[in-house]
C-alpha positions in Angstrom: 5.6 -29.9 -1.0 8.2 -27.9 -2.7 10.1 -25.4 -0.4 7.6 -22.6 0.4 7.4 -19.1 2.0 5.2 -18.7 5.1 3.7 -15.3 4.7 2.2 -13.7 7.7 -0.6 -11.5 6.5 -3.7 -12.2 4.4 -4.9 -11.1 1.0 -8.4 -10.7 -0.1 -10.4 -10.6 -3.4 -12.0 -7.5 -4.6 -15.5 -8.1 -3.3 -14.1 -8.7 0.4 -12.1 -5.4 0.0 -15.0 -3.5 -1.1 -17.5 -4.8 1.6 -15.1 -4.6 4.5 -14.8 -1.6 6.9 -11.3 -2.7 7.9 -9.3 -4.3 5.1 -6.8 -1.7 3.7 -6.9 -1.7 -0.1 -3.4 -0.4 -0.2 -2.0 -3.2 1.9 -4.0 -5.7 0.0 -2.7 -4.5 -3.3 0.8 -4.3 -2.2 1.1 -7.6 -0.8 -0.7 -9.4 -3.8 1.5 -7.3 -6.1 4.6 -8.7 -4.6 3.4 -12.2 -4.2 2.5 -12.8 -7.9 6.0 -12.6 -9.5 7.4 -14.7 -6.6 4.8 -17.5 -7.3 5.3 -17.1 -10.8 8.9 -18.0 -10.4 7.5 -21.3 -9.1 8.0 -20.7 -5.4 4.7 -21.5 -3.3 3.4 -19.2 -0.7 1.2 -20.2 2.4 -0.4 -17.2 4.0 -1.3 -17.1 7.7 -3.5 -14.2 8.7 -7.0 -13.2 9.8 -9.8 -11.0 8.3 -9.6 -7.5 10.0 -12.8 -6.2 11.6 -13.6 -3.0 13.5 -13.5 -4.1 17.1 -16.7 -5.2 18.8 -19.3 -3.6 19.2 -18.7 -1.8 16.0 -17.8 -5.0 14.3 -18.5 -8.7 14.7 -17.8 -10.2 18.1 -16.2 -13.4 16.6 -14.5 -14.0 13.3 -14.5 -17.5 11.7 -11.8 -19.7 10.5 -11.3 -20.0 6.7 -9.0 -21.8 4.3 -8.9 -20.5 0.6 -6.7 -20.7 -2.6 -6.0 -17.2 -3.8 -3.8 -18.7 -6.6 -2.7 -22.0 -7.6 0.5 -21.6 -5.6 -0.9 -19.4 -2.8 -2.8 -21.2 0.0 -4.4 -19.1 2.7 -5.4 -19.7 6.3 -7.5 -17.1 8.2 -7.6 -17.6 11.9 -10.8 -17.5 13.9 -10.6 -15.1 16.9 -12.8 -13.2 19.5 -12.9 -9.5 18.3 -13.3 -8.1 21.8 -11.2 -5.2 23.4 -8.1 -6.4 25.4 -8.7 -10.0 24.3 -8.3 -9.8 20.6 -4.5 -9.6 20.4 -3.8 -12.4 22.8 -6.5 -14.6 21.1 -4.9 -13.9 17.7 -1.4 -14.9 18.9 -2.8 -18.1 20.3 -4.9 -18.9 17.2 -1.9 -18.2 14.9 0.2 -20.6 17.0 -2.4 -23.3 16.7 -2.6 -22.9 12.8 1.1 -22.7 12.5 1.3 -26.2 14.0 -1.2 -27.5 11.4 0.7 -25.9 8.6 4.1 -27.3 9.6 2.6 -30.7 10.0 1.0 -30.7 6.6 3.6 -28.9 4.6 7.0 -29.2 6.5 9.1 -26.2 7.5 9.2 -23.1 5.2 12.4 -21.7 3.7 11.7 -18.4 5.5 9.0 -16.3 6.9 7.9 -12.9 5.6 5.5 -10.9 7.6 3.6 -7.8 6.6 4.4 -5.5 9.4 5.6 -6.7 12.9 2.1 -6.8 14.3 2.2 -8.8 17.7 0.5 -12.0 16.2 3.0 -11.8 13.3 6.1 -11.1 15.4 5.4 -13.8 18.1 4.8 -16.4 15.4 7.9 -15.5 13.5 10.0 -15.4 16.7 8.7 -18.9 17.7 10.0 -20.2 14.3 13.4 -18.4 14.7 14.1 -19.9 18.2 12.8 -23.4 17.6 13.6 -24.0 13.9 16.2 -21.3 13.0 14.0 -20.2 10.2 14.9 -16.5 9.1 12.3 -13.8 9.6 12.1 -11.1 7.1 9.7 -8.3 8.2 8.0 -5.8 5.7 7.7 -2.6 7.6 5.0 -0.7 5.8 3.4 1.4 8.6 4.2 2.7 12.1 1.8 2.9 15.1 0.6 6.2 16.3 0.8 5.8 20.1 4.2 5.7 22.1 3.4 2.5 23.7 2.7 0.7 20.4 5.8 2.4 18.8 8.0 1.1 21.5 6.6 -2.5 20.9 6.8 -2.1 17.2 10.6 -1.2 17.3 11.4 -3.9 19.8 9.8 -6.4 17.4 11.7 -4.9 14.3 14.9 -5.4 16.2 14.3 -9.1 16.4 13.8 -9.7 12.6 16.7 -11.1 10.5 16.0 -8.7 7.7 13.9 -5.7 7.0 12.0 -4.7 3.8 11.2 -0.9 4.1 8.5 0.9 2.0 9.5 4.3 3.6 12.7 5.8 2.4 13.1 7.7 5.8 12.7 4.5 7.9 15.0 2.6 5.5 17.7 5.3 6.0 17.3 5.3 9.8 17.0 1.6 10.4 20.0 0.0 12.2 19.4 -3.4 10.8 22.5 -4.7 8.8 20.2 -6.6 6.4 17.7 -4.3 4.8 16.3 -3.2 1.4 14.3 -0.4 0.3 11.3 -1.6 -1.7 8.4 0.8 -1.9 6.3 -1.0 -4.4 5.7 -1.7 -8.1 3.2 -1.8 -10.9 2.1 -4.6 -13.2 3.4 -4.3 -16.8 -0.1 -4.3 -18.0 -0.8 -1.0 -16.2 1.5 1.1 -18.3 -1.1 2.7 -20.6 -1.1 5.5 -22.9 -2.8 9.0 -22.0 -6.5 8.5 -22.7 -8.0 11.7 -21.5 -11.5 12.1 -23.1 -11.0 14.9 -25.6 -14.8 15.5 -25.7 -14.9 16.4 -22.0 -14.3 20.2 -21.8 -13.3 19.9 -18.2 -9.9 19.2 -16.7 -10.3 16.5 -14.1 -8.3 16.8 -11.1 -8.4 13.3 -9.3 -7.8 12.1 -5.8 -8.2 8.3 -5.0 -7.5 7.2 -1.6 -8.5 7.2 2.1 -10.9 10.0 3.3 -9.2 10.1 6.6 -6.9 12.8 7.8 -3.9 10.7 6.8 -4.7 11.2 3.1 -5.1 14.9 3.1 -8.2 15.2 1.1 -9.5 18.2 3.2 -6.3 20.2 2.3 -6.9 19.3 -1.4 -10.5 20.6 -1.3 -9.2 23.8 0.2 -6.6 24.1 -2.6 -9.1 23.4 -5.2 -11.4 26.2 -4.0 -8.4 28.6 -4.3 -8.2 28.0 -8.1 -10.5 30.5 -10.0 -11.2 28.7 -13.1 -14.4 27.4 -14.6 -12.8 24.5 -16.7 -11.8 22.2 -13.9 -13.5 19.6 -11.7 -12.2 17.8 -8.6 -13.2 14.0 -8.5 -12.7 12.2 -5.2 -13.1 8.6 -4.7 -12.0 6.1 -1.9 -13.2 4.5 1.4 -14.3 6.0 4.5 -16.6 8.9 5.6 -15.5 12.6 5.6 -18.1 15.3 6.4 -16.3 18.0 4.3 -16.2 15.8 1.3 -19.9 15.0 1.7 -20.9 18.7 2.1 -18.7 19.9 -0.8 -20.2 17.1 -2.9 -23.6 18.4 -2.3 -22.9 22.1 -2.5 -20.4 22.3 -5.3 -21.1 21.2 -8.9 -17.5 21.1 -9.7 -16.6 18.9 -6.6 -17.7 15.2 -7.0 -17.4 12.2 -4.6 -17.6 9.1 -6.7 -17.6 6.6 -3.7 -15.4 3.5 -3.3 -15.0 2.2 -6.7 -14.4 -1.2 -8.1 -11.2 -1.9 -10.1 -13.0 -1.5 -13.5 -14.7 1.7 -12.4 -11.5 3.0 -11.0 -9.6 2.4 -14.2 -12.3 4.2 -16.2 -12.0 7.1 -13.8 -8.3 7.2 -14.1 -8.4 7.3 -17.8 -10.5 10.3 -17.6 -8.2 12.2 -15.2 -6.0 15.1 -16.3 -4.0 15.4 -13.1 -3.6 13.2 -10.1 -3.1 14.6 -6.7 -1.3 13.1 -3.5 -1.9 15.7 -0.8 -0.7 13.5 2.1 0.6 15.7 5.0 3.7 14.8 6.9 2.4 16.6 9.9 -0.2 13.9 10.6 1.6 11.4 13.0 2.3 8.1 11.1 2.6 9.6 7.8 6.3 10.4 8.2 6.9 6.6 8.4 5.0 5.3 5.3 5.1 5.4 1.6 1.9 6.6 -0.3 1.6 3.5 -2.4 -1.3 5.0 -4.4 1.4 6.8 -6.4 2.1 3.6 -8.3 -1.4 3.5 -9.6 -1.2 7.0 -10.5 2.2 6.7 -12.3 1.0 3.7 -14.2 -1.4 6.0 -16.2 1.4 8.3 -17.2 -0.3 11.6 -16.4 1.1 14.4 -14.2 1.1 14.0 -10.5 1.1 16.8 -8.0 2.3 15.7 -4.6 3.6 16.7 -1.3 7.0 15.6 -0.3 6.6 13.4 2.8 9.8 11.7 4.3 8.8 8.3 3.1 9.2 9.2 -0.6 12.7 8.7 -1.9 14.6 11.5 -3.9 14.4 9.6 -7.0 10.8 10.6 -7.4 11.7 14.1 -8.0 12.1 13.0 -11.6 8.4 12.1 -12.0 6.4 14.0 -9.3 5.4 17.7 -9.3 6.3 18.5 -5.8 4.5 21.3 -4.0 6.7 24.0 -2.4 5.1 23.0 1.0 2.0 21.3 2.3 -0.3 24.2 2.4 -3.6 24.4 0.4 -2.0 27.5 -1.4 1.1 25.7 -2.4 -0.8 22.6 -3.8 -3.2 25.0 -5.7 -0.2 26.8 -7.3 1.3 23.5 -8.6 -1.9 22.4 -10.0 -2.4 25.7 -11.9 1.2 25.3 -13.2 0.5 21.9 -14.6 -2.8 22.9 -16.1 -0.9 25.5 -18.2 1.5 23.0 -19.6 1.8 22.8 -23.4 1.9 19.5 -25.2 5.7 19.3 -25.4 5.9 19.5 -21.6 3.2 16.9 -21.2 5.1 14.6 -23.7 8.3 15.0 -21.7 6.7 14.2 -18.5 5.1 11.1 -20.0 8.5 9.9 -21.5 10.2 10.5 -18.3 7.5 8.4 -16.4 7.8 5.5 -18.9 11.5 5.4 -18.4 11.4 5.6 -14.6 8.8 2.8 -14.4 10.4 0.5 -16.9 13.8 0.7 -15.3 13.2 -0.6 -11.8 9.5 0.0 -10.7 7.6 -3.0 -12.1 6.8 -5.8 -9.7 8.8 -8.3 -11.7 12.0 -6.0 -11.5 11.3 -5.5 -7.8 11.1 -9.2 -7.2 14.3 -9.7 -9.0 16.0 -7.1 -6.7 14.5 -9.0 -3.9 15.7 -12.2 -5.0 19.2 -11.0 -5.3 19.1 -9.6 -1.7 17.8 -12.9 -0.4 20.5 -14.8 -2.1 23.2 -12.4 -0.8 22.0 -11.9 2.8 20.5 -15.3 3.6 21.7 -17.7 0.8 18.0 -18.3 -0.1 16.6 -18.8 -3.5 13.2 -17.1 -4.2 12.7 -19.2 -7.2 10.8 -22.6 -6.9 
């Protein structure tokens, strides 16, 4: 087999994402987005991961082994494991070790290991390859745990990796790793589309797409929306999860609509109808200060105004294309939405042009992989091309 990358993490098809209670759509999209340009350059990827599941008794007690081909150059292995409290992590580490042996026997040694986050099963597998075969471990740091014990373990594992790929600007700046790169995400060239707001719709659609948990900030957005005293606006919300406020407002208010967890085609249709996107993510919620709201890339690709809070994970370069609220309060978010609603066509056109220039310069997945390839060559003397 050609020299390949061992990727510790798993990617799933749309049906699996939509029907799962535990697969992160954002993580899935980010990983598959980065993988595609790599394999397009002729470098095979073998993934070693598992299918996430709410821990038993909320989820299944045992998850089964599976092999799959996600792409002609992406082969995947999903480990079986017992999904039981206090057992799951140790069982995953053991199952990953067994599958690693099978992968190495079949395909030979990888040129490097890339892990999506330093989860224990990822880190222990990568460290084994470091020690025994001197294979470099590059860790993608996308999230941070929310408990002190987990944060300590997370940081200990990060200190062991040979290089770090950081989504969060703040984490990138603070990292002491000598070999690091800030790579928050990208878009496909095909997603750069013209503004296609339905002119027959008399309402201005304010759209939030993302998690309904406290990390997304949707409750704050609802409060912000209710402060705007206009009859020509609607708030549309879509995404996974349950939220009692979203459900009650969807029932009580005709101008607040919850659309559910949408397929890619339905989401595309909804994005095209939007007038303004909103990212109300609060930095006050533990964990949000350490990640990047990757939903911004989907928003940006539709070339429409984006009202956003300014969490530490967002780099200063986004000030060119985001409409940042004064602070994270509902009143500040509502003020910024009203400001954008009052834009004239010249202002809208200028914002659109700025966004196109911003994305085209260095925020396509292809350009990000080119940056990553240069970094691999410089820091590890590795070629990401086939």
